[in-house]
N, C-alpha and C positions, 0 to 999 in steps of 0.2 A: 507297411502299414497292415495291421490286422483288420479283419472284417468288423470286429467290435469297435475299433477306433473309427472306422468309416461310419458305422451305425451311430456312434456317439454324436457325430455332427448332425445327422438327420433328426435323431431323437432330441438333441439339444434345441434345435430350431422349433420342433413341435412343443417342447416344454415351455419355451419362451412365448409361443402363441397362446398356449393355454393359460399361462400366468397373466398375460396382458388381458385376455378375455375375462378372467376372474376379477382383475382390478377394474375393468370397465363394466363389470356385471353383465357380460354378454357371452354366454356359453351355450353350447348345443344341449339338446336333450340327452343326458348321459345314459339314460335307460336304452334309448335307441342306439346310441354308440356302442354300448355293451353288447346288445343283441347282434349288431352288425359285426362286432369284433369276433364273437364266437363263430359266426358263419364264415367270415373271411379267413380266420385261422384254420378252420377245418378244411376249407377249399385250398388254402395254401399248402397245408400238410399233404393233401391228396395229390395235387398237381405238381408240387415241387418234387415229391418222391417219384412220381412218374417220369418227370423230365430228367432228373438225375439218374434214375435207373436205366433209361434208354440211352444215356450218354449225351443228351442235348446240352447239359450244363455240368461243369466240373469245378471243384474248389481246390485251391492249393492247401494241402494238409498242414503246412506250417503257419498258415494264416487263420485257421479256424480254431475254435475252442476245443473241439473233440466231443462236444455234446450234440447228440443227434435225436431227431424225431424221425424214426425210420432211417432213411439214408440222407435226409435233409439236415444240414447243420442248423443248430438253434439260431445262429446269426441271421439266417435267411428269413426268419419271421419278423425281424425288426422293421423291415420295409412295410409289411402289412400293418403292423401296429402304428407306425408313423402315419400312414395314409388314413387309417380308420379314425385316429384321434385328431390328426392335424387338419385334415380337410374340413370336417364339420366345425371344428373350433375356429378356423379361419373364416369359414362361411358366416358363422354367427357374429364374428367380430366385424366383418365387412358389410353385412347386410344393414341397410338403413333401418333405424327404429321406426315403428309405426307412429304416425302423428297422433298427438293427444288432443288436437283441436277438434271441436264439434264439427260434424258433417255440415257442409254448406258455408262454413265460416270463410271469410276472405281476408286477404292481407290489407285491403284498402280501408 
C-alpha cells in the first residue's frame, strides 16, 4: 500500500465529515481554519525536514510519490491537512447549538 492510498482513507473520512457539516449547516470558521492551515503546514515542513534529515523517520522509496518539500515527501503533509480540516469540522458538527429560547424561559 502506498502512502497516498493510506492518506486517501484519512482524507476521505475528513471529506465525509465536512459534507455532513455542510448538509447540517454546521461548519467551522473557514477563515480561521485557513490561517491555522498555513501555520501548521509551515511547521510541518520545518519539523518533518529536521526529523527526516537526522534519521529519526524514513520512508520506503517505492511507496512514496517522489515529490518532496525539502526532504519530506508530499504525502507527509496529508495528516496535517486532515487534522486541521477534520477536527474543527467535527467540533462544529458535534457542538450543541445555542438555544433560541429567551433567557429565563422554562419548560413548565
